[in-house]
C-alpha positions in Angstrom: 102.4 90.1 79.2 101.9 88.5 82.7 98.8 88.8 84.8 100.4 91.3 87.2 101.1 93.7 84.3 97.8 93.3 82.6 95.5 93.4 85.7 97.4 95.9 87.9 100.3 97.8 86.3 98.6 98.7 83.0 95.3 100.0 84.5 97.2 102.1 87.1 99.5 103.5 84.5 96.6 104.4 82.3 94.8 106.1 85.2 97.9 108.2 85.9 98.2 109.3 82.3 94.4 110.1 82.2 94.6 112.2 85.4 97.7 114.0 84.1 95.8 114.9 80.9 92.5 116.1 82.5 93.9 118.0 85.5 94.7 121.7 85.3 98.3 122.7 84.3 99.1 119.0 83.5 100.8 118.7 86.9 102.0 115.1 87.4 102.2 115.6 91.2 98.5 116.4 91.3 97.8 113.4 89.1 99.8 111.2 91.6 97.8 112.6 94.5 94.5 112.0 92.8 95.6 108.5 91.8 96.6 107.7 95.4 93.2 109.0 96.7 91.3 106.9 94.1 93.2 103.7 94.9 92.9 104.3 98.6 89.2 104.7 98.1 88.9 101.5 96.1 90.8 99.7 98.8 88.9 101.3 101.7 86.7 98.2 102.4 89.9 96.2 103.1 91.4 99.0 105.0 88.2 99.3 107.1 88.4 95.6 108.0 92.0 96.0 109.1 91.1 99.0 111.2 88.1 97.3 112.7 90.2 94.3 113.7 92.8 96.6 115.3 90.0 98.5 117.1 88.5 95.2 118.4 92.0 94.1 119.6 92.5 97.5 121.3 89.2 97.1 123.2 90.3 93.8 124.8 93.9 94.8 125.5 93.3 95.4 129.3 91.9 91.9 129.6 94.8 90.4 127.6 97.3 92.3 129.8 95.6 90.9 132.9 95.7 87.3 131.6 99.4 87.6 130.7 100.3 88.9 134.1 98.1 86.4 135.9 99.5 83.4 134.0 103.0 84.5 133.1 104.4 81.4 134.7 102.0 79.0 132.9 102.2 79.5 129.2 99.7 76.8 128.4 97.0 78.2 130.7 97.8 81.7 129.3 97.2 80.5 125.7 93.9 78.8 126.7 92.6 81.9 128.5 93.7 84.2 125.6 91.9 82.0 123.1 88.8 82.1 125.3 88.9 85.9 125.3 89.3 86.1 121.6 86.4 83.7 121.1 84.0 85.4 123.5 84.7 88.8 121.9 84.6 87.4 118.4 88.1 88.7 117.7 90.7 87.1 115.4 94.2 88.3 116.1 95.2 87.5 112.5 92.1 89.1 110.9 94.0 92.3 109.9 96.6 90.3 107.9 94.5 89.1 105.0 93.3 92.5 103.9 96.9 93.8 104.0 98.0 90.9 101.8 95.3 91.6 99.3 96.4 95.2 99.0 100.1 94.5 98.7 100.2 93.6 95.0 98.3 96.8 94.2 100.8 98.9 96.1 103.7 97.2 94.4 102.1 98.0 91.0 101.6 101.6 92.0 105.2 101.8 93.3 106.5 100.5 90.0 104.4 102.9 87.9 105.7 105.9 89.9 109.2 104.7 89.9 109.5 103.8 86.2 106.5 105.3 84.4 107.0 109.1 84.6 108.3 111.2 81.7 107.9 109.8 78.2 104.5 108.1 77.8 104.6 104.4 76.8 102.1 104.4 74.0 102.3 100.6 73.7 100.4 100.1 76.9 97.9 102.9 76.7 94.3 102.0 76.2 92.7 103.3 73.0 90.4 105.7 74.8 93.2 107.3 76.9 94.7 110.5 75.4 98.4 110.3 74.7 100.3 113.4 75.9 103.5 111.8 74.5 105.7 113.5 77.1 104.6 114.3 80.7 105.9 117.3 82.5 107.5 115.7 85.6 107.6 118.9 87.7 105.3 119.1 90.7 104.0 122.6 91.3 106.7 123.7 88.8 109.2 123.3 91.6 110.0 119.6 92.2 111.1 117.1 89.6 109.4 113.8 90.5 111.7 111.6 88.5 114.7 112.3 90.7 115.4 112.3 94.4 113.6 115.0 96.3 115.0 115.9 99.7 112.0 118.1 100.7 109.5 115.3 100.0 111.7 112.7 101.7 111.8 114.9 104.8 108.1 115.5 104.8 107.4 111.7 104.3 109.8 110.9 107.2 108.0 113.4 109.5 104.6 111.9 108.5 105.9 108.4 109.3 107.1 109.6 112.7 103.8 111.1 113.5 102.0 108.0 112.4 104.2 105.8 114.6 103.6 108.1 117.6 99.9 107.9 116.8 100.0 104.1 116.8 101.9 104.0 120.1 99.3 106.4 121.7 96.6 103.8 121.0 98.3 101.1 123.2 96.8 100.1 126.5 97.0 102.6 129.3 100.4 102.8 131.1 99.0 101.7 134.4 97.8 98.5 132.8 101.0 97.9 130.8 103.1 98.7 133.8 101.8 95.5 135.5 103.6 93.4 132.8 107.0 92.4 133.9 107.7 89.5 131.6 110.7 89.6 129.3 108.4 89.3 126.2 106.5 92.4 127.2 109.7 94.3 127.8 111.1 93.3 124.5 107.9 94.2 122.7 107.9 97.6 124.3 111.5 98.2 123.4 110.9 97.1 119.8 108.0 99.6 119.5 110.1 102.4 120.7 112.9 101.4 118.3 110.5 101.3 115.4 109.2 104.8 116.3 112.6 106.1 115.1 113.7 103.4 112.7 110.9 103.7 110.2 111.2 107.5 109.7 115.0 107.3 109.5 114.7 104.5 106.9 112.1 106.6 105.0 114.4 109.6 105.0 117.5 107.5 104.1 116.0 105.8 101.0 114.2 109.0 100.1 117.3 111.1 99.8 119.5 108.3 98.2 117.4 106.2 95.8 113.7 106.7 95.5 112.4 109.3 93.0 110.2 112.2 94.2 107.1 110.6 92.6 107.3 107.6 95.0 108.0 109.9 98.0 105.0 112.0 97.1 102.8 108.9 97.1 104.4 107.8 100.4 103.6 111.1 102.0 100.0 111.2 100.8 99.2 107.6 101.8 100.8 108.1 105.2 98.7 111.3 105.8 95.6 109.4 104.8 96.5 106.6 107.2 96.8 109.2 110.0 93.4 110.5 109.2 91.8 107.1 109.2 93.5 106.2 112.5 92.1 109.4 114.0 88.6 108.5 112.9 88.4 104.7 113.5 91.0 104.2 116.2 90.7 107.1 118.7 92.9 107.2 121.7 91.7 105.3 124.7 89.8 107.5 127.1 91.4 106.0 130.2 94.9 106.9 129.1 96.6 109.2 131.5 99.3 111.7 130.8 102.6 111.7 132.8 
């Protein structure tokens, strides 16, 4: 057995089986929701660092926009001024990347457990203290089979992704500041953001109704909703943002 399996996949699988066994009605969907909450809680310190980095970047966006406008014809001077702003405000533009990279293997392991581990319990990888139900009932709320494609869960996950994308865009610099930016880079970035607003939900819906089982989509839905809540708490909308 490799390290990934022993350190990540097997513990997550055992937690899922344990939650399935102890929760009322032996509902695998409730077990997945609880497992998602537990893992998100364990990873919260890393998530918090990412959110703090994004919040710090959000706070200096007006100054960054001003520098990019002022030195749009002098890339070298622009880079120098931007580095000065980052240093003076103790901000690292790449600070949010490391916590995300640390979390990635855990999410991959969770994805594989939910994709391949539902149904018949693999007793060979159960810890000795974990009860073995032998066969797990794969119905969520007695309505949705989480081992096959679930259109309702795919639709809900896509809607949640769209809301999260809208939420992220709402936390950009105020329009009156961004409107001063006329460089091609800024225009391309703005167009890319608008495209991703629709692309990610459509992609979520597409793979949700064609290939991913309902268990994965339930996890996707829950983790997206948790992200929305965390963004609302730690990255509130800028107060100076004006409505059209």
